[in-house]
N, C-alpha and C positions, 0 to 999 in steps of 0.2 A: 507562539512565537510572534515575531512582530510582523507589522506591515507597518513601514514608514514610520518607525516610534510606537506606534499603538498593538497593544498586546492580544491576539485573536486565539480561538481555539477554531477548528474547522466545525465545529457542530456545537450548539448551547442552549438551555433553556430561554426564550422570550420572556419578554418585560410582564405578558400577561400570567408568567406561571406554571404553563403547563404546554405550551405548542412549540413546537420546534424549531431553531432557526438553522439553516447552514447557508456555506456559502455556496453558488452557483458557480462550480468548475466547468461548466459548457461554455461561461461567460468571458471565464481568463485567455489569456493575460490581459484583453482589452478594455475591461471593464469589469468592477468588484461589487457584485451583487450578491443579497442577500435573500433568499426562499426559504417560508416560510410552510410547516409542516403542518397539519392541523388533523389529519386523519389517516386511517392505513393506506387508502388508495396515495394519499400524497406520498406516503413513506416508499411507495411500490414503485410509485413514477421517478423520484428521487434518485432511487439505487439502480431500476432498468437502464433509464438514459444518462446516468453517468452525470449527474445533477454532484453527485455525491459516489465516489470511487475510491482503492484502495482496500484491502482486506480488512485491515481493522476498521477504518471509518463505515464500511460496509455492514459490519458487524454492530456496532453502536448504532446506527441509524436504524437497522430492522431491529435493535434492541427497543428504540425511542418509537418505533413504529409499531411493535406488537403493546408497547404501552397504550399509545393512542387507540388502540382497536378495543381495548377494554376499556378504556374511558366511554368509549362509546357503547358497547356489549359487553360484559366480561361472561357472558355464558359459557358453556363448555364448548358448544357448536360454533361460536365466534372464536375462542381459541384456535379451534382444528383449523379455522379459514385464515384465521392471521398467518399462522404458521406456514400452511399451505403456499399461499398469495406470497407472502415475501421470500421464502424458501426458494420459488419459482424465478426470482429476478434473475439473478444472477448464478450460472452453478458451479463456478470454478473456485471461487475463494472460499476457502472452509469454514472462514471466522464466521459466515453470514448463519453456517450450521449449528456452529457454537453458541454463538450468540443464540441463536433461540431455543435450542435445548434448554439452556442455562433457564430463560425465561418462563418456558412451558413446565419443567420440572419444578418450580420454587413457585407456582402459581396452581397448579393441576388438583394439589390440597387443598388449598383455600375456598372457603365459601365465596361465591363470586362479587357478595360484596366486599370482602377483601383483597381482591386480586387489583383493582386498580393501583392503590396507594404502592403496593407492593411490586407493579410490574414500574410505578415511577421510581423507585429506590432502586431496583435491580437493575435499571438500563443507567442510570447515574453512577453507579457501583462499578460497571462495564467501561463506561466511557472513563473513569477514574482510574482503573485497573491498565487499561492502554497507555494514559498518561505516565504512569509508575514504570512499566513494563517500559515504554520507549527510552523514559530516562534512564534506566538501567541499561538498556541496550548503548547507549550513549557512552554511559561510562565506561562499559568494557571494552567500546569500539574504540575510543580516545585512548586508548592504552596502545592501541595497534599504531594509530598514527603517530603518536610519541616516541614511538620506537625507532620508524622511519626519519620523524624530524629529526632526532640523534645522529644521525647518520650524515646527515646535511650539513651545507655549509651553512655559518649564519644570515640569518634571511633569505635563504632559499626555499622555495615553495615545495610543499607534499601536491603532488598532483595525483588529485582521485578520479576516478572516471565513475561514472555513475549509467543508469539504464533507465527510463522510464521515469515515473517519479514515487518514489519511497518519500514521501519528503511527509512536512507535517501535514499538508493537504490529502496524503492518501491514512491518513490516522487522525485520531483527537488532536495530538499535538506532539511535537518535536520530532515525529518522524521516525521512520525504522533505518535506515541508510542512511538517510542524512543528519542524524541525532548526533553521532559522531564527527561531523563537521561540522557542524554548529557549535559545538561542546570545544573543539579543536579553534574553531576562530573566537569563541567567547576568551579562549585561555592565551590568546595571542601568536598562537601555534601559524606561520603564513601558510595558508590552504590556496591550490587554485582546484577548481572544478571542472572536469572537459564534461559537457551536460550535451549528450545525444540526443537528436532530434525526438526521437523514437516514435517512428513512422507505424499503424496509421494515422493516429488519434494527436502526435505530436504530443504527447504529455510531457516531454523533456523539454521540448523548447516551449510552451506557453505554460505549463508549470512549475515544472523544477525551476527553469531559470528565472522565474516570475520571483519563487519565493526567495532564493539565493540573493538576486536581486533586491528586492526590499528587505533584505537583512545585513546588505550590505558584505556579503560572500563574493569574494574574486571567481568568478567562471567565465566559460567560454561555450557558446554554442557550437556545435560541431554535427555534421551528417552521419548517420546513422555507421555508414560503414569506413569512417576514420578512424575507429577505433584501433583497428587492427594495426594499421600503419604506424598511429602515436605509438602503439606498445612496441612496434619493430624497432625505434628509434631512440626508446628509453624515456620516453616522455609520458608515462605512467608510470606512477608507482604503487598505486593500490585501485582495485576495482572493490567498488562497494553497490550492491544491490539487495532489493526487497523479495520478499516472495509470497505467491498468494494463497500455496499451497506446497505442504512439506508431507513426503511419505516419512514412514517409522525408520526407511532405513536413509533418508537423507539427501532423496531427490528431492531438487526444488522444481515446481513451478512457477515461473514469472512471468510479465510480460513478453511478448514475441520478440526474438531477439537475443534473449541472456544469453540461450546457448552458443551461439555465435560469440559473444564476447566472451565466454568462459574457455571456448577454443581455443581463444587467439591469446589471451592469458596464459593459457596451460603451455601452449608453445613458446612464449617468449618470457616466461618464467615469472609473473607478475602474480602477486599475491590477488586469488579472486575469493570473499568475503561475501556470506549472505547473514542479512540481518533480519532478521524476525522473531517475533515474538512466538514463545510455544502455544500460541491459541492457532497458528498455523500448521500445526501438525497434525495430520492427517492418521491416528494411530490405526485405521480400518484398512490402510494398502500398504505395499510393499515397493510396489516398481510403476514408477510415477510415469514414465514412457508408455506402460500397455493400462494403466488403471486411472490415471487422472480423467477426468473428461475437460476437454479443450473447448472453450468456447466460440463459437463460429459468429462473428457478428455482421452486420446489413454491410452489402459492396460498396455503399454509399462511403462509408469509413475511409476507403480506397480510394475510390475513382472522385473524389471531392475531399479538396484541402477548407479550414475555414479561418477565417481571416478580416482584418480590416480594410475595407475595400475604398477605392480613393476618395469616394464620398464622404468616408468615416464612419459608414455603415460597417455593422458588424454581418458578416454573410459569407456563403461556401460559395467557392470555384470549382467547377469540373474540369479535371486532368486529364483523364482519359477519354476516348473517342466515345460518342454513343453506342450501346448495345454490345458493347466488351463486358464479357463474362468476370466474375469477382470471386476470387477466394478470397476468406480474411478470418485466419484461424488467429482469436487475441494472444494464446499463450502459449509458449515451448516448455520442455522437461531440459533441465541441465541435471545430468546424472551427478551422484555424489564424487564421484572420483574424480571431476572437475574442479572440486570444491576445496579451497586452504582450510576454511573452517567456518561456523555456524556462530554466529554474533547472536546470542539470547540474553534473555533478562538474567538469567542464573551466571552465565560464564561465555566464554569462548571454547567452544568442542568443535571436536571432529564431527564430519558430515557420515557418522555409522549408527546403526543401528544399536548396537549395544551402548554408544556414548548417549543417546539421546533418549534410552531407555533408563540408563542410569541416574541420567540428569533432571529428568521428568518422569520418575517411576510410577506416581501417585495418580497420572494420569495414562500409563501407558496400557495396551492389554498385556495377558499373561505372553509372554514372548518363548514361555520353552517348549 
């Protein structure tokens, strides 16, 4: 996607031909900086500390981290160590496990001397697959936007509400929930995006607003709790969100607050679509509320906010009384019954076990 007219991806091969560059998302929106990853430890820190984030990008970064580990030591024990260390960085997004399983499965039958080049190639394939997948999601989601636009007066905006950052910064390129938005904008359809701030890390305010702005997409930043009010007053035509893990029955785990948006959308008759690549589907679980592990993160993400200080420096400000106990669940689960449809790379489908299985049968379990 574009940053002031310059095309970027969120992760790429450095000019040395082997190390990995990523955009440091902890510095956005106030500073655009690139972080270089040269070994397994660098990749683990980047994922754990959310230098990179978003389920698809976590998976791609983990794949390249596995490659970097093989570059140093392609032995069986190093493979096991790399898998274990990367797997433990973030517990919720299933793309992490999917990417690591794919790397392990393609390398374990090879001799150690063959693993480095194969890991590099396979990590690249995972990254390219993500781009292709998100383009397909965008094409399918664009049809939904076109249908809404056709009912509007000439020049009238299609108003879309999104949550957190399911943009190109959360993927290798295009984004999931933003892919249809970018395609509609590029096609000349009048679009306006309601960007909620998405506490506690404000990834809507800091990331979604940043990338939409640099791509010249009309948008307004809103507080998290304004979404219901906007829907009540007919100011939202469509909700588009992403997913970090999707159960085989269609429940969706996404950034905390997604469930509340879905409830408000259901009450106000606003279509609520989840844009997701099939790699986020966890075929091993059915009940999202009971079975998805919900990450609990450091309380300082709630008690402090990052921003640009009057001095111009980027820093953190404490907003809660010292010593206040903080609970920080990073995700929640939206039940399938609240979801209008799942926009996948294959098609727009109902959020049901039968539809998911029939659409992606080659990856599903035997559900009989």
